[in-house]
C-alpha positions in Angstrom: -13.1 -32.5 -18.0 -10.7 -32.6 -14.7 -13.0 -35.2 -13.4 -10.1 -37.4 -12.7 -7.8 -35.8 -11.7 -10.7 -33.6 -8.8 -11.2 -37.3 -7.5 -7.0 -37.9 -7.1 -6.7 -33.7 -5.8 -10.0 -35.0 -3.3 -7.9 -38.2 -2.3 -4.8 -36.4 -2.0 -5.9 -34.0 0.4 -7.6 -36.4 3.1 -4.1 -38.1 4.0 -4.4 -34.5 6.1 -7.9 -35.0 7.8 -7.4 -35.8 11.3 -4.2 -33.9 12.0 -3.4 -31.0 14.5 -1.6 -29.1 12.8 0.0 -29.2 9.4 3.8 -30.8 9.6 6.7 -31.4 7.1 5.7 -35.1 7.1 2.4 -35.1 6.2 3.0 -32.0 3.5 5.4 -34.3 1.7 3.0 -37.6 1.6 0.0 -35.0 0.2 1.9 -33.2 -2.3 3.5 -36.4 -3.5 0.1 -37.2 -5.1 -1.0 -33.8 -5.4 2.1 -33.7 -8.0 1.1 -37.4 -9.3 -2.5 -36.6 -10.0 -1.2 -33.1 -11.7 1.0 -35.0 -13.8 -1.7 -38.1 -14.5 -3.6 -34.9 -16.2 -1.1 -34.6 -18.5 0.5 -31.0 -16.9 4.0 -30.6 -17.5 6.2 -32.6 -15.5 8.5 -28.9 -14.6 5.2 -27.1 -13.8 4.1 -29.6 -11.8 7.3 -29.3 -10.1 7.3 -26.5 -9.3 3.6 -26.1 -8.2 3.8 -28.3 -5.1 6.9 -26.6 -4.2 5.3 -23.4 -4.1 2.3 -24.9 -1.8 5.0 -26.7 0.7 6.8 -23.7 1.4 3.3 -21.7 2.1 2.4 -25.1 4.2 5.0 -25.7 6.4 4.9 -23.9 9.5 1.0 -22.0 9.3 -0.4 -23.7 12.3 -4.3 -23.9 11.8 -6.8 -21.2 12.3 -9.1 -22.1 14.8 -11.9 -22.5 12.1 -9.7 -24.8 10.4 -9.3 -28.1 9.5 -5.4 -29.1 8.4 -7.2 -30.3 5.4 -9.0 -27.1 4.5 -6.2 -24.9 4.5 -4.1 -27.1 2.2 -7.0 -27.0 0.3 -7.2 -23.0 0.3 -3.0 -22.9 -0.5 -3.6 -25.3 -3.1 -6.7 -23.4 -4.6 -4.9 -19.8 -4.4 -2.1 -21.4 -6.4 -4.0 -23.6 -8.6 -5.8 -19.8 -9.7 -2.1 -18.3 -9.8 -0.6 -20.5 -12.3 -3.6 -20.5 -14.8 -3.8 -16.8 -14.9 -4.6 -14.8 -11.6 -7.1 -13.0 -13.0 -9.4 -13.0 -15.6 -8.1 -11.3 -18.9 -9.6 -9.0 -20.9 -10.1 -8.2 -24.4 -8.7 -5.0 -25.9 -12.0 -3.9 -28.1 -10.5 -0.1 -28.0 -10.1 -0.1 -32.0 -12.0 1.5 -35.0 -12.8 -0.7 -35.3 -11.3 -3.9 -32.8 -9.5 -5.9 -35.1 -9.3 -9.8 -33.8 -6.3 -12.4 -35.3 -7.5 -15.7 -35.0 -4.8 -18.3 -35.4 -3.8 -21.9 -34.7 -3.8 -25.6 -36.0 -6.2 -27.5 -38.4 -8.9 -29.2 -36.3 -8.5 -26.9 -33.3 -11.4 -25.3 -34.0 -10.7 -22.1 -35.0 -13.4 -21.1 -38.0 -16.5 -22.8 -35.4 -14.7 -20.2 -32.7 -14.8 -17.8 -34.9 -18.4 -17.5 -35.3 -19.0 -17.9 -31.3 -16.7 -15.1 -30.3 -18.7 -13.2 -33.2 -22.0 -14.3 -31.6 -20.4 -14.0 -28.0 -19.7 -10.0 -28.8 -23.2 -9.6 -30.5 -24.8 -10.8 -27.5 -23.4 -10.1 -24.7 -21.4 -7.2 -25.9 -23.1 -5.4 -28.5 -21.1 -4.8 -31.2 -21.2 -5.1 -34.7 -19.1 -8.0 -35.8 -18.0 -8.8 -39.2 -16.0 -12.1 -39.8 -13.5 -12.6 -42.2 -12.3 -15.8 -44.6 -8.8 -16.4 -44.8 -8.6 -19.1 -44.9 -7.4 -19.6 -48.8 -6.4 -23.4 -48.9 -8.9 -25.3 -47.2 -11.7 -26.1 -49.9 -15.1 -26.0 -48.1 -13.8 -23.0 -44.7 -14.8 -20.2 -46.3 -18.8 -21.9 -47.1 -18.0 -23.0 -43.8 -17.6 -19.4 -41.9 -20.8 -18.5 -44.4 -22.8 -21.3 -42.4 -21.3 -20.3 -39.5 -22.0 -16.5 -40.2 -26.0 -17.5 -41.0 -26.5 -19.0 -37.8 -25.7 -16.0 -36.1 -27.2 -13.3 -38.2 -23.6 -12.1 -38.4 -21.6 -10.8 -42.0 -19.3 -12.4 -43.6 -16.5 -11.0 -45.8 -15.3 -13.0 -48.5 -13.0 -12.2 -52.3 -12.7 -16.4 -54.0 -11.0 -14.3 -56.7 -7.8 -14.0 -55.2 -5.9 -16.2 -53.1 -3.6 -13.4 -51.4 -5.1 -13.3 -47.1 -2.8 -9.9 -46.5 -4.9 -8.7 -49.1 -7.7 -9.9 -48.2 -7.6 -8.8 -44.5 -6.8 -5.7 -45.5 -10.6 -5.0 -48.3 -12.4 -7.2 -45.0 -10.9 -3.8 -42.7 -12.1 -1.4 -45.4 -15.2 -2.7 -46.1 -16.2 -3.5 -41.7 -15.4 1.0 -42.1 -17.8 1.7 -44.1 -20.0 -0.2 -43.2 -20.0 0.2 -39.8 -18.4 -2.7 -37.9 -16.9 -1.8 -35.0 -15.3 -5.7 -34.6 -13.5 -7.1 -37.5 -12.4 -11.0 -36.4 -10.4 -12.8 -39.2 -10.0 -16.2 -39.7 -6.9 -17.4 -40.9 -4.9 -21.4 -42.1 -4.5 -23.5 -40.1 -2.0 -26.2 -41.3 -2.1 -30.1 -39.7 1.2 -28.7 -38.5 3.3 -26.4 -37.1 5.3 -25.3 -40.6 7.3 -22.2 -42.0 4.7 -21.4 -44.7 1.9 -21.3 -42.8 4.3 -19.6 -39.7 5.4 -17.1 -42.5 1.6 -16.5 -44.1 -0.3 -15.3 -40.6 3.3 -13.2 -39.5 2.9 -11.0 -43.4 -1.3 -10.7 -42.0 -0.1 -9.8 -38.0 2.3 -7.7 -39.5 0.4 -5.5 -42.3 -3.1 -5.4 -39.9 -1.7 -4.9 -36.6 -4.9 -6.6 -34.5 -5.6 -5.1 -31.5 -5.7 -8.6 -30.2 -3.9 -11.8 -31.4 -5.3 -15.3 -30.3 -4.4 -18.4 -30.4 -6.9 -21.4 -30.7 -5.4 -24.6 -29.5 -7.8 -28.2 -29.1 -7.4 -29.2 -25.4 -7.9 -32.6 -26.3 -3.9 -32.4 -27.6 -2.8 -32.1 -24.0 0.8 -31.3 -23.5 1.4 -30.9 -27.7 -1.2 -27.6 -27.1 1.2 -26.1 -24.7 4.0 -27.2 -27.1 2.2 -25.6 -30.6 1.3 -22.5 -28.1 5.1 -22.0 -27.3 5.8 -22.5 -31.4 3.1 -19.7 -32.3 3.7 -17.4 -29.3 7.6 -17.5 -30.6 6.3 -16.2 -34.2 3.8 -13.6 -33.6 3.4 -12.8 -29.4 -0.8 -13.5 -29.2 -2.0 -11.6 -26.6 -4.3 -14.9 -25.3 -5.1 -18.2 -25.4 -8.2 -20.3 -26.5 -9.3 -23.4 -25.1 -11.6 -25.4 -26.9 -13.4 -28.7 -26.8 -13.1 -28.7 -23.2 -16.5 -30.4 -23.0 -14.5 -33.5 -24.4 -12.8 -36.0 -22.1 -9.7 -34.5 -21.8 -7.6 -34.6 -18.6 -7.7 -30.5 -18.4 -3.8 -30.8 -18.2 -3.2 -27.6 -21.3 -5.9 -25.5 -19.2 -3.9 -25.7 -16.1 0.1 -25.5 -17.5 -0.1 -23.5 -20.6 0.2 -19.8 -18.8 3.0 -21.2 -16.9 4.4 -22.4 -20.1 4.1 -19.2 -22.4 3.2 -16.6 -20.0 -0.1 -15.7 -21.9 -3.4 -16.0 -20.3 -6.8 -18.2 -21.5 -9.5 -15.4 -21.9 -12.0 -17.6 -23.3 -13.3 -21.9 -23.4 -15.4 -23.5 -25.4 -17.6 -25.8 -23.6 -19.9 -27.6 -26.7 -20.7 -27.7 -30.1 -23.5 -24.5 -30.5 -23.1 -21.4 -31.0 -23.9 -20.2 -27.2 -20.8 -22.6 -25.9 -18.2 -19.6 -25.0 -17.5 -18.7 -21.7 -15.0 -16.0 -20.4 -12.1 -17.5 -18.2 -12.0 -16.5 -14.7 -8.8 -18.7 -13.5 -9.9 -18.0 -9.5 -13.6 -20.3 -10.7 -11.6 -23.0 -12.9 -9.7 -23.4 -9.9 -13.0 -24.2 -7.9 -14.6 -26.8 -10.4 -11.0 -28.4 -10.4 -11.3 -28.9 -6.5 -15.2 -29.6 -6.4 -16.2 -26.9 -4.9 -18.7 -25.6 -8.3 -18.3 -22.6 -9.3 -22.4 -20.7 -8.4 -21.1 -17.6 -9.5 -20.7 -18.9 -13.2 -24.2 -20.7 -12.7 -25.9 -17.5 -11.8 -24.5 -15.1 -13.9 -26.4 -18.1 -16.7 -29.5 -17.7 -14.7 -29.5 -14.0 -14.8 -28.6 -13.9 -18.7 -32.1 -16.1 -18.9 -34.3 -13.8 -16.7 -37.1 -12.3 -17.7 -39.2 -10.0 -15.3 -42.2 -9.8 -17.5 -42.0 -13.4 -17.1 -41.3 -14.0 -13.7 -44.0 -11.8 -12.8 -46.5 -13.6 -14.6 -45.0 -16.5 -13.0 -45.2 -15.0 -9.5 -49.2 -14.8 -10.0 -49.8 -17.7 -11.2 -48.2 -19.2 -8.4 -50.5 -16.9 -5.7 -53.5 -17.8 -7.8 -52.6 -21.6 -7.5 -52.8 -21.6 -11.4 -48.8 -22.9 -12.2 -49.8 -25.3 -14.8 -47.2 -27.9 -17.6 -47.4 -24.8 -20.1 -45.3 -22.9 -17.3 -43.2 -25.4 -16.7 -42.2 -25.6 -20.3 -41.6 -22.2 -20.6 -38.9 -22.6 -17.4 -37.7 -26.0 -18.8 -36.6 -23.8 -22.4 -34.8 -20.9 -20.4 -32.8 -23.6 -17.8 -32.0 -25.2 -21.8 -30.6 -21.3 -23.3 -28.1 -21.4 -19.7 -26.0 -24.6 -21.8 -26.1 -28.7 -21.5 -27.2 -30.1 -18.2 -23.8 -32.1 -17.5 -21.6 -28.9 -17.3 -24.8 -26.6 -15.5 -24.5 -29.7 -12.2 -21.2 -29.1 -12.2 -21.6 -25.7 -11.6 -22.8 -26.9 -8.2 -20.7 -27.7 -5.3 -20.2 -31.5 -4.2 -22.4 -32.7 -7.7 -19.2 -33.5 -9.6 -18.8 -36.1 -7.0 -22.1 -37.1 -7.5 -22.3 -37.5 -11.4 -18.8 -38.9 -12.3 -20.2 -41.9 -14.0 -23.6 -40.6 -14.8 -24.1 -39.6 -18.2 -26.8 -37.1 -18.6 -28.0 -36.0 -21.9 -27.4 -32.9 -23.7 -31.1 -32.9 -23.8 -32.5 -34.6 -20.6 -35.6 -33.0 -21.1 -36.9 -34.5 -24.0 -38.6 -37.3 -22.0 -40.7 -34.6 -20.0 -41.5 -32.0 -22.9 -43.0 -35.5 -24.3 -45.1 -36.3 -22.0 -46.6 -33.3 -21.6 -46.9 -32.2 -25.4 -49.0 -35.6 -24.8 -51.5 -33.6 -22.7 -54.0 -31.6 -23.8 -54.3 -27.8 -23.2 -57.1 -28.5 -20.5 -54.6 -31.3 -18.7 -51.8 -29.0 -19.1 -53.5 -26.0 -17.3 -55.3 -28.2 -14.3 -53.1 -31.3 -13.7 -55.1 -32.3 -11.2 -57.8 -33.7 -13.9 -54.8 -36.1 -15.3 -57.0 -39.8 -13.7 -55.3 -43.3 -14.5 -57.0 -43.3 -17.9 -55.9 -40.1 -18.7 -51.9 -41.1 -18.1 -52.0 -44.2 -19.7 -53.6 -42.0 -23.0 -50.6 -39.3 -22.1 -48.0 -42.3 -21.6 -48.7 -44.1 -25.2 -48.5 -40.5 -26.8 -44.8 -39.9 -25.3 -44.1 -43.7 -25.9 -42.9 -44.1 -21.9 -44.8 -45.8 -19.2 -47.4 -44.9 -17.0 -45.0 -44.8 -14.1 -42.7 -42.3 -15.5 -46.0 -40.2 -16.2 -46.6 -40.9 -12.3 -43.5 -39.4 -11.4 -42.9 -35.8 -13.5 -46.7 -35.0 -12.0 -45.0 -36.3 -8.0 -42.3 -33.8 -9.1 -44.5 -31.1 -10.5 -46.7 -31.1 -7.5 -44.1 -31.2 -4.7 -42.1 -28.2 -6.8 -45.7 -26.3 -7.0 -46.1 -26.9 -3.1 -42.1 -25.3 -2.7 -42.8 -22.4 -4.8 -46.2 -21.6 -3.2 -44.3 -21.8 -0.1 -41.4 -19.7 -0.5 -43.7 -16.9 -1.5 -45.6 -17.1 1.5 -41.6 -17.4 3.5 -41.7 -20.7 4.6 -38.1 -22.2 4.2 -38.5 -23.9 7.1 -41.1 -26.2 5.4 -39.2 -26.0 2.3 -36.2 -27.7 3.9 -38.1 -30.2 6.1 -39.7 -30.9 2.7 -36.5 -31.5 1.0 -34.6 -33.5 3.7 -37.5 -35.6 3.3 -37.6 -35.9 -0.1 -33.9 -36.9 0.7 
C-alpha cells in the first residue's frame, strides 16, 4: 500500500531541493505534482485540491529555518497536513458499557466477519477483555459457521441461533447471554449485501435502535478505492457510525480511501487490517501513517510490536549465553519465532525509515525464514549448540537435508557468526566497533 504514492510524493518534493527560499513559483510546481500524485492514488479530487491549497497557504512566505532545507520544510508541512487529513489524532474505542456493545456494519465481501474475529482477539489479548462474538448474518449460508470457526481459532465464545431469522432478537438475546456469563464486550456481526440496498439499511438500522451500541463500526475493503468512500457516506447517513475499519491494506491498493475517507464522512479510521492472520490488526495512527506515506517509516509501531513479544526471562537467558559464548542455533530459532510473531516481514521492513524505497520491487515472502529454519533443523543438536564444529562434510549433509545449496549453508553460518560477534560487542559496550563492522559489511 502507498508504494506508488510515496515514490511520486518523494519525486514531487525533490523539486524544491537546492532552493534557498520557498517561493510561489517552486511551491506551485511542487504542489501540482503532489495533487496529481494524490489523485493517481485514488484520493477524492476535491479532497486533493483542498489539501494542496492548505499546504500552499502554509508554505508561502515561510523563510527556511537555518537547520532545514526547503525540501525538508515542505515535507514537514505536507506531513502535518496529511496527518490532519486522516484524522489528526488516534481515535479510541468506547468500551465504557457493561457490556460494551460493538455493532459491525458493511458490504458483503468487505471482511466484516474475519475482522470481527480480529477485533475480538485484539480486545482479549491486548485489553484483557472477555468478548462474545454474535452471528447476526441470517442470510449468507456459511456466515454462522464461518464465525464459529473464527471464534474457535481465537478461543472466543460465539453466540448464534439457527432457529430464528430475526437479527434484532438474536442480538438482544446475545446481550442478555453476555450479562449472565461475564462477557464485558459484545461484537455483533451483521449481514452484508453486494450493494447498498434499502432492505439492508432498514435491518441494520433496526438492530442499531434496539441495542443502542457503544460503537457502530463501518468495515470497508480498502481495495475498492473511492467506492469505499461513497459506501461509507451512504452507511453514515443511516447509522451515524462512530468509526471506520479499513481491511486489506496489505493488498495492492493505491491507498486513496485511507487518505480521503475522514474528510468525506468526518468519522475517524479506528483500525486497519494488514493481513489474513488473526493478529493482523493495527490501531490507526494518522501521524504514523503520514510518516509511512512520506517514506519515513514507522519506528514507534515497530518498537511497540517488539515490546509485545519481548520476554524478559528469555532475554536474560540469552544474555548469559552470549556472555559465555554459548549462543547457538537453537537460541537463534527462538529469536526468529519472536520476530515472526510481530507480523509479516514486508510490513515490518516498511516500518524502517528508507526501507520502502529499497523494497519497492522486492517480493518478501510471508514465510521469509523458511529456508533458514530448514537449514537449522537439518543440523544435529550438537551442531546447533556448537556451530564451530560444522566442517565441509557436515555442511554438505545439512544442505542435502534442507534441500538447498552448500553456499546457502555457508552464508547462514557466516551471518550467524557476525551477528553473534555484534551481540557480544553490545554487551561489552563496543558500539564503535559495531558501526565499523556494519560499514564494512555494507
